[in-house]
N, CA, C and O atoms as a GROMACS GRO file, in nm:
protein
  184
    1MET      N    1   0.084  -0.118   0.000
    1MET     CA    2   0.000   0.000   0.000
    1MET      C    3   0.089   0.124   0.000
    1MET      O    4   0.186   0.131   0.075
    2THR      N    5   0.055   0.223  -0.084
    2THR     CA    6   0.133   0.345  -0.089
    2THR      C    7   0.060   0.457  -0.016
    2THR      O    8  -0.063   0.462  -0.013
    3ALA      N    9   0.137   0.543   0.042
    3ALA     CA   10   0.081   0.656   0.116
    3ALA      C   11   0.040   0.768   0.020
    3ALA      O   12   0.108   0.792  -0.080
    4THR      N   13  -0.068   0.833   0.050
    4THR     CA   14  -0.112   0.949  -0.027
    4THR      C   15  -0.030   1.069   0.016
    4THR      O   16  -0.019   1.097   0.136
    5PRO      N   17   0.030   1.142  -0.080
    5PRO     CA   18   0.110   1.257  -0.040
    5PRO      C   19   0.025   1.364   0.025
    5PRO      O   20  -0.090   1.387  -0.015
    6GLY      N   21   0.080   1.430   0.125
    6GLY     CA   22   0.008   1.537   0.194
    6GLY      C   23   0.031   1.670   0.124
    6GLY      O   24   0.084   1.675   0.013
    7VAL      N   25  -0.009   1.775   0.188
    7VAL     CA   26   0.011   1.909   0.134
    7VAL      C   27   0.159   1.943   0.144
    7VAL      O   28   0.218   1.935   0.251
    8LEU      N   29   0.218   1.979   0.031
    8LEU     CA   30   0.361   2.012   0.030
    8LEU      C   31   0.384   2.162   0.047
    8LEU      O   32   0.480   2.203   0.113
    9ARG      N   33   0.296   2.243  -0.012
    9ARG     CA   34   0.312   2.389  -0.003
    9ARG      C   35   0.175   2.455  -0.002
    9ARG      O   36   0.077   2.401  -0.053
   10LEU      N   37   0.170   2.572   0.057
   10LEU     CA   38   0.050   2.655   0.056
   10LEU      C   39   0.093   2.789  -0.002
   10LEU      O   40   0.176   2.858   0.056
   11HIS      N   41   0.036   2.826  -0.116
   11HIS     CA   42   0.079   2.948  -0.186
   11HIS      C   43   0.043   3.073  -0.109
   11HIS      O   44   0.129   3.159  -0.087
   12HIS      N   45  -0.082   3.086  -0.067
   12HIS     CA   46  -0.121   3.201   0.013
   12HIS      C   47  -0.251   3.173   0.086
   12HIS      O   48  -0.326   3.081   0.052
   13SER      N   49  -0.275   3.252   0.186
   13SER     CA   50  -0.397   3.239   0.265
   13SER      C   51  -0.444   3.379   0.302
   13SER      O   52  -0.363   3.467   0.333
   14ALA      N   53  -0.574   3.399   0.299
   14ALA     CA   54  -0.631   3.526   0.342
   14ALA      C   55  -0.712   3.501   0.468
   14ALA      O   56  -0.795   3.410   0.472
   15ILE      N   57  -0.688   3.582   0.569
   15ILE     CA   58  -0.760   3.567   0.695
   15ILE      C   59  -0.857   3.684   0.708
   15ILE      O   60  -0.816   3.799   0.719
   16ILE      N   61  -0.984   3.652   0.706
   16ILE     CA   62  -1.087   3.755   0.723
   16ILE      C   63  -1.172   3.712   0.842
   16ILE      O   64  -1.253   3.619   0.832
   17ARG      N   65  -1.154   3.780   0.953
   17ARG     CA   66  -1.219   3.739   1.076
   17ARG      C   67  -1.224   3.857   1.171
   17ARG      O   68  -1.140   3.947   1.164
   18SER      N   69  -1.321   3.857   1.259
   18SER     CA   70  -1.334   3.969   1.352
   18SER      C   71  -1.222   3.971   1.457
   18SER      O   72  -1.185   4.079   1.504
   19ASP      N   73  -1.169   3.856   1.495
   19ASP     CA   74  -1.061   3.850   1.595
   19ASP      C   75  -0.934   3.799   1.527
   19ASP      O   76  -0.904   3.680   1.529
   20TYR      N   77  -0.860   3.893   1.468
   20TYR     CA   78  -0.740   3.859   1.393
   20TYR      C   79  -0.636   3.786   1.478
   20TYR      O   80  -0.575   3.690   1.432
   21ALA      N   81  -0.615   3.831   1.600
   21ALA     CA   82  -0.511   3.771   1.685
   21ALA      C   83  -0.538   3.623   1.711
   21ALA      O   84  -0.446   3.542   1.707
   22VAL      N   85  -0.662   3.588   1.737
   22VAL     CA   86  -0.698   3.448   1.761
   22VAL      C   87  -0.676   3.364   1.635
   22VAL      O   88  -0.624   3.253   1.641
   23THR      N   89  -0.718   3.419   1.521
   23THR     CA   90  -0.703   3.347   1.395
   23THR      C   91  -0.556   3.329   1.359
   23THR      O   92  -0.516   3.222   1.314
   24ARG      N   93  -0.476   3.434   1.378
   24ARG     CA   94  -0.332   3.424   1.348
   24ARG      C   95  -0.265   3.320   1.437
   24ARG      O   96  -0.184   3.240   1.391
   25ARG      N   97  -0.301   3.321   1.564
   25ARG     CA   98  -0.245   3.223   1.658
   25ARG      C   99  -0.281   3.081   1.614
   25ARG      O  100  -0.198   2.991   1.624
   26PHE      N  101  -0.403   3.059   1.566
   26PHE     CA  102  -0.444   2.926   1.518
   26PHE      C  103  -0.356   2.881   1.402
   26PHE      O  104  -0.304   2.769   1.403
   27TYR      N  105  -0.338   2.968   1.303
   27TYR     CA  106  -0.258   2.931   1.186
   27TYR      C  107  -0.112   2.907   1.222
   27TYR      O  108  -0.049   2.815   1.168
   28THR      N  109  -0.057   2.987   1.312
   28THR     CA  110   0.085   2.974   1.343
   28THR      C  111   0.115   2.872   1.452
   28THR      O  112   0.209   2.793   1.438
   29GLU      N  113   0.038   2.871   1.559
   29GLU     CA  114   0.068   2.782   1.672
   29GLU      C  115   0.003   2.645   1.659
   29GLU      O  116   0.065   2.544   1.693
   30VAL      N  117  -0.120   2.640   1.612
   30VAL     CA  118  -0.190   2.510   1.602
   30VAL      C  119  -0.149   2.438   1.474
   30VAL      O  120  -0.112   2.320   1.478
   31LEU      N  121  -0.156   2.508   1.361
   31LEU     CA  122  -0.122   2.444   1.233
   31LEU      C  123   0.028   2.446   1.205
   31LEU      O  124   0.076   2.369   1.123
   32GLY      N  125   0.101   2.534   1.274
   32GLY     CA  126   0.246   2.539   1.256
   32GLY      C  127   0.292   2.609   1.130
   32GLY      O  128   0.404   2.586   1.084
   33LEU      N  129   0.208   2.694   1.072
   33LEU     CA  130   0.246   2.765   0.950
   33LEU      C  131   0.328   2.889   0.985
   33LEU      O  132   0.311   2.948   1.091
   34ALA      N  133   0.416   2.927   0.894
   34ALA     CA  134   0.500   3.045   0.914
   34ALA      C  135   0.438   3.164   0.839
   34ALA      O  136   0.387   3.148   0.729
   35VAL      N  137   0.443   3.281   0.900
   35VAL     CA  138   0.397   3.403   0.836
   35VAL      C  139   0.516   3.462   0.761
   35VAL      O  140   0.617   3.497   0.822
   36LEU      N  141   0.504   3.473   0.629
   36LEU     CA  142   0.612   3.529   0.548
   36LEU      C  143   0.590   3.676   0.520
   36LEU      O  144   0.686   3.752   0.503
   37ALA      N  145   0.463   3.718   0.515
   37ALA     CA  146   0.431   3.859   0.490
   37ALA      C  147   0.290   3.885   0.539
   37ALA      O  148   0.204   3.796   0.537
   38GLU      N  149   0.266   4.007   0.584
   38GLU     CA  150   0.131   4.048   0.625
   38GLU      C  151   0.102   4.182   0.558
   38GLU      O  152   0.189   4.268   0.548
   39ASN      N  153  -0.020   4.198   0.510
   39ASN     CA  154  -0.062   4.322   0.443
   39ASN      C  155  -0.188   4.374   0.509
   39ASN      O  156  -0.292   4.308   0.507
   40TYR      N  157  -0.178   4.492   0.567
   40TYR     CA  158  -0.293   4.557   0.628
   40TYR      C  159  -0.349   4.659   0.529
   40TYR      O  160  -0.276   4.745   0.480
   41ARG      N  161  -0.478   4.648   0.499
   41ARG     CA  162  -0.541   4.738   0.404
   41ARG      C  163  -0.621   4.842   0.481
   41ARG      O  164  -0.728   4.811   0.535
   42VAL      N  165  -0.572   4.964   0.485
   42VAL     CA  166  -0.634   5.074   0.561
   42VAL      C  167  -0.777   5.099   0.512
   42VAL      O  168  -0.868   5.115   0.594
   43ALA      N  169  -0.797   5.103   0.383
   43ALA     CA  170  -0.929   5.134   0.325
   43ALA      C  171  -1.035   5.034   0.370
   43ALA      O  172  -1.152   5.071   0.386
   44LEU      N  173  -0.996   4.910   0.391
   44LEU     CA  174  -1.091   4.806   0.432
   44LEU      C  175  -1.080   4.772   0.579
   44LEU      O  176  -1.156   4.690   0.630
   45ASP      N  177  -0.985   4.833   0.648
   45ASP     CA  178  -0.956   4.803   0.789
   45ASP      C  179  -0.939   4.652   0.808
   45ASP      O  180  -0.994   4.592   0.901
   46SER      N  181  -0.860   4.594   0.717
   46SER     CA  182  -0.836   4.449   0.726
   46SER      C  183  -0.696   4.415   0.677
   46SER      O  184  -0.658   4.298   0.677
   0.00000   0.00000   0.00000
C-alpha cells in the first residue's frame, strides 16, 4: 500500500475574521504555519 502525499506547499492564505489575533495564533501555533508577509489594508480596515 502506498501513502497518499500530503500538502507540500501553501501558496497564500487570506484571513478575514473579527478576531485577527486568535485566527493568526491558530494558523501559526496550532497548524504550525509560518507568516512570510502580512498586508494591512487601511481602506478596508483588514
